[in-house]
N, C-alpha and C positions, 0 to 999 in steps of 0.2 A: 792910857790905852796903848796897846802894842801897835806897831806900825801897820801890820796887816789889818787888824780890827778897825783902826782909825780910817785907813784908806777904803776898806769895804763899807764902813758906815757912810763916808762921804759920797761914795759912788751910789749907794742905796738911796740916800737922801736926794742926790742930784737926779737920779732916774725917776724919782717921784715928783720932781719939779719943785722940791723944797730946798732952800738954802741950808747947807749943813752948818751947824753951830757947835761951838765948843761945849763940851760936857760940863765944864766948870763955870765959865763966865757968860756963856751964851752968845759970845761974839761970833760973827760969821767966820767960817773956816775956808781958807783958800789953799789948795794943794801946793801952790808955789811958795806959800809962806811957812811950810813945814820943813823941818830939818831933822836929820838923825845924826847922832854922834858916831863917827867911825873910828875904831881903835886900830891902829896900824902896829900890831905886835908880831911882825913876821919872824923875828929872830927868836929862836928857842931859848937861848941863854943871854937875854938882853941885860946889859949892865945899866944902861940908862932907862929912864921912864919911856913907856911906849908913846908914840906920837898920836895925837888925837886931831881929828878934823871934823868939820860939819859938811854934810852932803844934803843938798836939797832933795826932798822926796819927790818922786814922780818924774823928775827931769831926765834921769838916766835909766829909765825903765828899759829892760833888755828886750830885744827882738827875739823871735823864736830861735833864730840861728845862734845868737849870743847865749841864750838860755841853754840850748842843746850843748854848746861848747863847754860852758861852765859845768853842766851836769857831768859830761864825760871827764873833764879835768878833775872834778871831785872824786869820781869813781877811781880814776887812775891814782890819785894821791892817797886814797884810802887803801887800795890794794897794794900799791908799791910806793911807799913814801919817799924813797930815794930817787925815783925815776924823774927825769926831766922831760919836758914836752916842748915841741916847736910848733908854732902856729904860723902858717903862711896865709897871706891875703894879697890879692891883686891890687886892692885899694887901701891906701894908708888911712883913709877915713874910717874903714872898718876896724883897723887897729885902734883908732881913737875911741871907738864904741866899746871895744873889749876892755880897755884899761880900767874904767871905773868898776866894771863887774869883777875883774881880778882883784882889785883893791878891796872891794867889799868882802871877799872871801879870804883875804890875807894871803894871796898868792903873789910871790915875788916874780917880777918879770923884767926883761931887758928888751927894749925895742930897737930893732935895726931897720931903718928905712931910708 
């Protein structure tokens, strides 16, 4: 199952008061036990193989502010691919929340704090 369908299924089952179970083996599913493979292929002309990592599902779900920022950055990147963006925050903890979201959409970033 794709990520969205699996998470929707787990939420639906939990809302019904039923323990979500694996489609294949019927073992109970826990969102904290689910991972997705993230491919870090930021470079257009990569010589080496892209870096891969595992990211726990549901842990780094974006807030509305992070989702809005990511949406705007995607639009800007699509309309003007060579354009750079600067994100300011009063709190370094917010920058820490933004990092995984940027990594998920393969946006390179440099953090200055």
